[in-house]
C-alpha positions as CSV (number, residue, x, y, z in Angstrom):
1,M,67.4,92.7,79.7
2,H,64.5,92.9,77.1
3,I,61.3,93.2,78.9
4,A,59.5,90.2,76.7
5,L,62.5,88.0,77.7
6,H,62.5,89.0,81.3
7,N,58.4,88.3,81.6
8,K,59.1,85.0,79.9
9,M,61.8,84.0,82.5
10,I,59.5,84.8,85.4
11,N,56.3,83.3,83.9
12,S,58.1,80.0,83.5
13,I,59.2,80.1,86.9
14,K,55.7,80.9,88.2
15,N,54.5,77.8,86.2
16,I,56.6,75.4,88.2
17,G,53.8,76.0,90.8
18,N,55.5,75.3,94.3
19,E,57.2,77.1,97.1
20,W,60.5,77.0,95.2
21,S,59.3,79.0,92.3
22,A,58.1,81.7,94.5
23,Q,61.5,81.9,96.0
24,M,62.9,82.1,92.7
25,F,60.6,84.7,91.6
26,R,62.1,87.1,94.2
27,I,65.6,86.1,93.3
28,F,65.3,86.9,89.6
29,K,63.4,90.0,90.5
30,D,66.7,91.0,92.3
31,I,68.8,89.7,89.6
32,S,67.2,92.1,87.1
33,N,68.3,94.9,89.7
34,I,71.8,93.8,89.3
35,I,71.7,93.2,85.5
36,T,70.1,97.1,85.3
37,H,73.1,98.4,87.2
38,S,75.6,96.5,85.4
39,K,74.3,96.5,81.8
40,N,76.9,99.2,80.7
41,V,79.9,97.2,82.1
42,H,79.7,94.2,80.1
43,K,78.6,93.3,76.6
44,R,75.9,90.6,76.2
45,H,77.1,87.0,76.7
46,T,75.5,83.6,76.2
47,I,75.7,81.6,79.4
48,R,74.1,78.4,80.9
49,C,72.5,78.7,84.2
50,T,71.7,75.7,86.2
51,N,70.1,74.9,89.6
52,L,71.1,71.7,90.7
53,S,69.0,71.8,93.9
54,T,65.7,72.2,92.0
55,P,63.5,69.1,91.7
56,K,63.8,69.1,87.7
57,N,67.0,70.5,87.3
58,L,65.8,73.7,85.6
59,T,68.0,75.0,82.8
60,I,67.6,78.4,81.4
61,I,70.0,79.8,78.3
62,V,69.9,83.5,78.1
63,R,71.8,86.5,76.9
64,I,72.2,88.4,80.0
65,F,74.6,89.0,82.8
66,I,73.4,86.4,85.4
67,L,74.1,84.1,88.4
68,F,74.4,80.6,88.9
69,I,72.7,79.6,92.0
70,S,72.4,76.7,94.2
71,M,70.1,77.3,97.3
72,P,70.0,78.6,99.7
73,F,70.9,82.0,98.4
74,L,69.2,85.0,99.7
75,F,68.9,88.7,98.7
76,S,68.3,91.4,101.3
77,Q,67.9,95.1,100.5
78,D,71.5,95.7,101.2
79,A,73.4,92.6,100.9
80,V,73.5,89.2,99.1
81,H,73.7,86.1,101.9
82,N,75.1,82.9,100.7
83,Y,74.2,79.9,103.4
84,G,74.7,77.3,100.6
85,N,76.8,76.4,97.6
86,I,77.4,78.9,94.6
87,Q,79.4,77.6,91.7
88,I,80.2,79.4,88.6
89,H,80.7,77.5,85.3
90,E,83.2,78.3,82.8
91,D,81.2,80.6,80.6
92,G,79.2,82.1,83.7
93,L,79.3,85.8,84.6
94,V,78.2,87.0,87.9
95,G,77.7,90.8,88.6
96,F,77.1,92.1,92.2
97,H,76.0,95.7,92.9
98,M,75.6,95.2,96.8
99,D,77.6,93.5,99.5
100,I,78.2,89.8,99.7
101,I,78.1,87.9,103.3
102,N,79.7,84.7,102.6
103,N,79.0,81.8,104.8
104,G,79.1,78.8,102.4
105,P,81.2,77.3,99.7
106,F,81.8,79.6,96.9
107,N,85.2,78.0,96.0
108,R,84.6,75.9,93.0
109,N,84.5,78.6,90.2
110,K,85.2,78.8,86.5
111,G,83.6,82.0,85.2
112,L,83.7,85.6,86.0
113,V,82.6,87.3,89.1
114,G,82.4,91.2,89.1
115,F,81.6,94.0,91.7
116,Y,80.1,97.1,90.3
117,S,79.1,100.2,91.9
118,L,79.1,104.0,90.7
119,D,77.9,105.6,94.2
120,K,78.9,103.6,97.2
121,A,81.4,101.1,98.7
122,L,81.0,97.6,98.6
123,T,82.0,94.7,101.2
124,I,82.7,91.0,101.1
125,S,82.8,89.2,104.3
126,G,81.3,86.2,106.2
127,G,82.9,83.1,107.6
128,S,83.9,81.2,104.4
129,N,86.4,82.5,102.0
130,P,85.7,82.5,98.4
131,I,87.9,81.6,95.6
132,F,87.3,83.3,92.3
133,F,88.6,82.3,88.8
134,D,88.3,85.7,87.2
135,F,87.6,88.6,89.1
136,E,86.9,92.1,88.3
137,I,86.4,95.4,90.1
138,A,84.7,98.5,89.1
139,V,83.5,100.2,92.3
140,D,84.3,103.8,92.5
141,N,84.4,104.0,96.3
142,D,86.5,100.9,96.8
143,L,85.6,97.2,97.6
144,Y,86.5,96.3,101.3
145,I,87.6,92.8,101.8
146,D,86.6,91.5,105.3
147,N,87.8,87.9,104.6
148,T,90.5,86.4,102.4
149,I,89.5,85.8,98.7
150,G,91.5,83.7,96.4
151,I,92.1,84.3,92.9
152,S,92.9,81.1,90.8
153,N,93.3,82.9,87.3
154,N,93.1,86.8,86.9
155,V,91.9,90.2,88.4
156,N,90.6,92.8,86.2
157,F,91.5,96.3,88.0
158,I,88.9,99.1,86.1
159,T,88.3,101.4,89.0
160,G,88.3,101.5,92.7
161,N,90.8,99.6,95.2
162,L,90.6,96.3,96.8
163,V,91.1,97.4,100.7
164,T,92.0,95.2,103.4
165,D,92.6,95.5,106.9
166,R,96.3,96.2,107.6
167,T,95.9,95.2,111.2
168,A,94.9,91.8,110.0
169,S,97.4,90.8,107.5
170,E,96.0,87.3,107.4
171,I,92.9,88.7,105.3
172,N,94.3,89.6,102.0
173,I,93.7,89.1,98.1
174,N,95.6,85.7,97.5
175,F,96.9,85.0,94.1
176,Q,97.2,81.3,93.9
177,N,99.1,79.1,91.7
178,N,101.0,81.8,89.1
179,S,97.6,83.7,88.7
180,F,97.8,87.2,87.5
181,Y,96.2,90.5,87.1
182,N,95.8,93.7,84.5
183,G,94.8,97.0,84.6
184,E,96.3,98.1,87.9
185,N,96.8,101.8,88.2
186,N,97.0,104.7,91.0
187,N,93.2,104.4,91.5
188,S,92.5,100.5,91.3
189,K,95.0,98.4,93.2
190,V,95.3,96.6,96.4
191,D,95.2,99.1,99.3
192,G,96.5,96.7,101.9
193,Y,97.9,93.1,101.8
194,A,98.3,91.0,98.7
195,A,99.5,87.4,99.0
196,I,100.7,84.6,96.6
197,S,100.4,80.9,97.0
198,N,102.8,78.3,95.2
199,T,104.6,81.0,93.2
200,A,108.2,81.9,92.7
201,N,108.1,85.2,91.2
202,F,105.3,88.0,91.4
203,T,104.8,91.7,91.4
204,F,102.5,92.6,94.2
205,P,99.9,95.1,92.8
206,I,100.1,97.1,96.2
207,G,99.8,100.7,96.9
208,Q,98.3,103.1,99.4
209,R,95.6,105.8,98.9
210,N,96.0,107.1,95.2
211,T,99.4,105.7,94.7
212,L,100.5,102.2,93.3
213,R,103.9,101.3,94.6
214,P,104.4,97.6,93.6
215,L,106.9,95.3,94.9
216,T,108.4,92.5,92.9
217,I,109.7,89.4,94.3
218,E,112.2,86.7,92.4
219,S,112.6,83.7,94.5
220,N,114.8,80.8,94.1
221,D,111.7,78.5,94.8
222,S,108.1,78.6,95.0
223,N,106.7,80.4,97.7
224,D,104.1,78.1,99.6
225,Y,103.0,81.6,100.9
226,A,104.0,85.2,100.9
227,K,102.6,88.4,101.3
228,A,103.2,92.3,101.1
229,A,102.1,95.7,101.7
230,Y,103.1,99.2,101.1
231,Y,103.2,102.0,103.7
232,F,103.4,105.6,102.7
233,E,104.9,106.3,106.1
234,N,107.7,107.4,107.9
235,P,109.4,104.1,109.3
236,E,110.1,106.0,112.6
237,M,106.4,106.6,113.0
238,P,104.6,103.5,111.6
239,S,100.9,103.5,112.3
240,I,100.4,99.7,112.5
241,F,103.7,98.2,113.7
242,P,104.5,98.4,117.5
243,T,107.9,99.9,117.3
244,S,110.0,102.6,115.6
245,Y,112.5,101.8,113.2
246,N,115.1,104.4,113.5
247,T,116.3,105.8,110.1
248,V,119.8,106.8,111.7
249,N,120.5,103.5,113.1
250,T,122.5,101.9,110.2
251,D,125.0,99.4,109.6
252,E,127.2,101.5,107.4
253,D,128.0,105.2,108.0
254,L,127.6,105.9,104.5
255,V,124.0,104.6,104.3
256,I,121.0,106.9,104.8
257,V,117.2,105.5,104.8
258,S,114.1,107.1,103.3
259,E,111.7,108.7,105.7
260,Y,108.7,108.7,103.5
261,E,107.7,105.1,102.9
262,F,108.5,101.4,103.7
263,W,107.1,98.1,102.5
264,H,106.4,94.9,104.6
265,L,107.1,91.5,102.7
266,E,106.8,88.1,104.5
267,S,108.6,85.2,102.5
268,S,110.8,82.4,103.8
269,I,112.5,81.8,100.4
270,P,115.8,83.6,99.5
271,S,114.9,86.2,96.9
272,K,115.7,89.3,95.2
273,V,113.2,92.3,95.6
274,T,112.4,94.9,93.4
275,L,111.2,98.3,94.9
276,T,109.7,101.3,93.2
277,W,109.9,105.1,93.5
278,N,107.8,108.1,92.4
279,E,108.1,111.9,93.1
280,Q,106.6,111.4,96.6
281,S,109.7,109.3,97.5
282,N,112.1,112.0,97.2
283,V,115.0,109.7,96.3
284,D,117.0,112.8,95.6
285,E,117.5,113.3,99.2
286,L,119.3,109.8,99.4
287,G,121.8,110.4,96.8
288,G,123.0,112.4,93.8
289,F,123.0,109.5,91.3
290,L,121.0,106.3,90.6
291,S,124.2,104.4,91.5
292,D,123.9,105.8,95.2
293,L,120.5,104.2,95.7
294,K,119.9,100.9,97.3
295,V,117.5,98.4,99.0
296,V,117.7,98.4,102.8
297,G,116.1,96.3,105.5
298,W,115.4,96.5,109.3
299,S,117.2,93.6,110.5
300,K,115.2,91.4,113.1
301,I,118.3,90.2,114.7
302,K,120.5,93.4,114.7
303,K,117.6,95.8,115.3
304,Q,119.2,98.3,112.5
305,W,119.0,98.7,108.9
306,I,121.2,96.7,106.6
307,N,122.2,97.4,103.0
308,L,120.7,94.8,100.8
309,G,122.4,96.2,97.8
310,N,121.7,97.4,94.2
311,T,122.0,94.9,91.6
312,K,119.9,96.8,88.9
313,V,118.3,100.5,88.6
314,L,115.8,101.9,86.0
315,G,114.5,105.4,85.7
316,D,115.5,108.5,87.1
317,L,115.6,110.3,90.4
318,T,111.9,111.2,89.8
319,T,110.5,107.6,88.9
320,G,112.4,104.1,88.8
321,S,112.8,101.0,90.5
322,I,115.8,99.1,92.2
323,T,116.5,95.7,92.6
324,S,118.3,94.3,95.7
325,I,120.9,91.3,96.2
326,E,119.5,88.1,97.4
327,F,118.1,87.7,100.9
328,I,115.6,86.0,103.1
329,P,112.8,88.6,103.5
330,D,111.5,87.0,106.8
331,D,114.9,88.2,108.3
332,Y,113.8,91.7,108.1
333,E,110.8,93.7,109.9
334,I,110.2,96.1,106.9
335,L,112.1,97.2,103.5
336,T,112.7,100.6,102.1
337,I,115.1,102.5,99.8
338,G,118.4,104.0,101.1
339,G,121.5,105.8,99.8
340,S,125.0,106.9,100.1
341,N,125.2,110.3,101.9
342,D,128.8,110.9,100.6
343,F,127.7,114.0,98.5
344,L,131.0,114.8,97.1
345,E,131.9,118.5,96.4
346,K,132.6,119.2,92.9
347,L,136.1,121.3,92.6
348,D,136.4,124.3,90.1
349,N,139.7,123.1,88.6
350,I,137.9,119.9,87.1
351,T,135.4,120.2,84.3
352,L,133.7,117.2,83.3
353,D,131.4,116.9,80.1
354,N,129.2,114.8,77.9
355,Y,131.4,112.6,75.4
356,F,131.1,111.5,71.9
357,M,132.7,108.1,70.8
358,T,133.2,106.5,67.4
359,P,135.7,103.5,68.1
360,N,136.7,102.5,64.5
361,G,140.3,102.8,64.9
362,D,140.8,105.9,62.9
363,G,142.6,107.6,66.0
364,K,139.8,110.2,66.6
365,N,137.3,109.5,69.6
366,D,138.4,105.9,69.6
367,F,138.5,106.0,73.7
368,L,136.4,107.5,76.4
369,V,139.1,110.2,77.8
370,I,137.7,111.9,81.1
371,D,139.2,115.2,81.8
372,G,141.2,115.3,85.0
373,I,141.4,111.5,85.4
374,E,145.4,112.0,85.8
375,N,144.6,113.9,89.0
376,S,143.0,110.8,90.8
377,P,144.7,107.5,90.0
378,N,142.3,106.0,92.8
379,N,139.1,106.4,90.8
380,S,136.2,104.1,89.5
381,L,134.0,104.1,86.4
382,Q,130.8,102.7,85.7
383,I,128.9,102.8,82.4
384,Y,125.2,101.9,82.1
385,N,122.9,101.6,79.2
386,R,119.4,103.3,78.8
387,Y,117.7,100.4,80.7
388,G,120.0,101.1,83.7
389,R,122.1,97.9,83.3
390,L,125.7,97.9,83.9
391,V,127.7,97.4,81.0
392,Y,131.3,98.3,81.9
393,S,133.0,99.0,85.2
394,R,136.6,99.6,86.1
395,N,138.6,100.7,89.2
396,N,141.5,103.0,88.7
397,Y,140.2,103.6,85.1
398,N,143.0,105.2,82.8
399,N,141.1,106.4,79.5
400,E,141.1,102.7,78.0
401,F,137.2,102.1,77.4
402,D,136.8,101.3,73.6
403,G,133.3,100.4,73.3
404,L,133.8,97.1,74.5
405,S,131.8,95.7,77.5
406,N,133.8,94.0,80.4
407,V,130.6,92.8,82.3
408,N,129.0,89.4,81.7
409,G,125.1,88.9,81.2
410,V,124.7,92.2,79.0
411,I,126.2,90.9,75.8
412,A,129.1,88.4,75.4
413,K,132.2,89.8,77.3
414,N,134.9,91.7,75.5
415,S,131.9,92.5,72.6
416,G,131.1,95.7,71.0
417,L,128.4,97.5,72.6
418,A,125.4,98.7,70.4
419,S,125.4,102.4,69.2
420,G,123.3,104.4,71.4
421,I,123.2,106.6,74.3
422,Y,124.6,105.6,77.5
423,Y,125.3,107.2,80.9
424,Y,128.6,107.2,83.1
425,I,129.3,107.7,86.6
426,V,133.1,108.5,87.5
427,S,134.5,108.9,91.0
428,L,137.6,110.9,91.5
429,N,138.3,109.8,95.0
430,D,141.6,111.4,95.4
431,I,140.1,114.9,94.8
432,D,136.5,114.4,96.0
433,V,134.9,114.6,92.6
434,K,131.8,112.5,91.5
435,H,130.0,113.1,88.2
436,Q,127.3,111.6,86.0
437,G,127.3,112.1,82.3
438,Y,126.3,111.0,79.1
439,L,128.0,109.2,76.4
440,Y,127.0,108.8,72.7
441,L,128.6,105.6,71.2
442,S,128.5,105.2,67.4
443,T,130.0,101.7,66.9
444,Y,129.7,98.1,66.1
445,V,126.3,97.4,65.8
446,N,122.8,99.3,66.0
447,N,120.4,99.4,68.7
């Protein structure tokens, strides 16, 4: 704030000549501290600041980062206390560099509220839950949420986490009515519980410590309320939950369960769920191939891990994501990633390779001919595109793939695949061989 403009504002307030002016003088003095701290975060904006509780409805138009105040609204050395009613108008910008104790209405907002701190953590607490239209966090040492905050439009993650108490999941960041966010990263996310209201599809920007591990829900209908959190913990030794989820207790002999992490999701609507992994997940211990991975959940009724399938997988064994079949999340205590423990030994008498195909009818490389397939009539072949989507699948394969998809939903069934790199997984069950390789297809259309 320019010194002349700052002094002009203070003199205008002094000239009102009543008790209210003295209080406003102290408020604007503290506001100037907020502006000083926040001036490098935002560019200058023109806004209108109106105090509806003043006798003459004072209106000030300034080019600053400022508050819309309805009394009573008091500053102390360490926190802002709201006992009255705060409302941010459409072009309003509010910046805080101290804690907020909110005990009054702060839920009719259309502007931006930001929290900014370079050297200390901040906290939002109090007995009344604020609802922010646009919300921004740039707090290096994290912003702690002691009462639920609602988001009606957008969250900007810059630096620092929004931290909630995992022992009280009803306190969360609630994204309402298809609101959204941007900028999420390993160092700025929801570390604790995020929730949604009146929303069908959403990716929760959740994680723990310095790791972002989002969970995506795709529901058949709008969720009146759903919430999720990520735990970088062994399911057998959870820090919050009152029981152990034995990773050996599975519904299938060929399912093994991650001992490194899990997610907690609550939703009553039939949904597909997408989980993510990174190097810390060690999914290579769950299977040798992406096709081995699956979403698993601890059944509340059966008290064991249930295979929730794999309808889509992206990435590699270092980083990626996996999507489940449809299920009701509330039927399961927690979710994680599982896999098949049927690691098959490769035999020396079979050599499998990468392949090149040019199915143009000239009699050369028109079909995918897999070495040794005749030694195992009981086999299966799956071919995936570079996005991890299944484009061809056949049991008892006999070297008949000619570049045409036989799977609906990718392109029209029995249509030619685009030229490009694909990968295949073949299981030769009669001789205990399983292999993943690459296939280059030069064919009907270009990628």
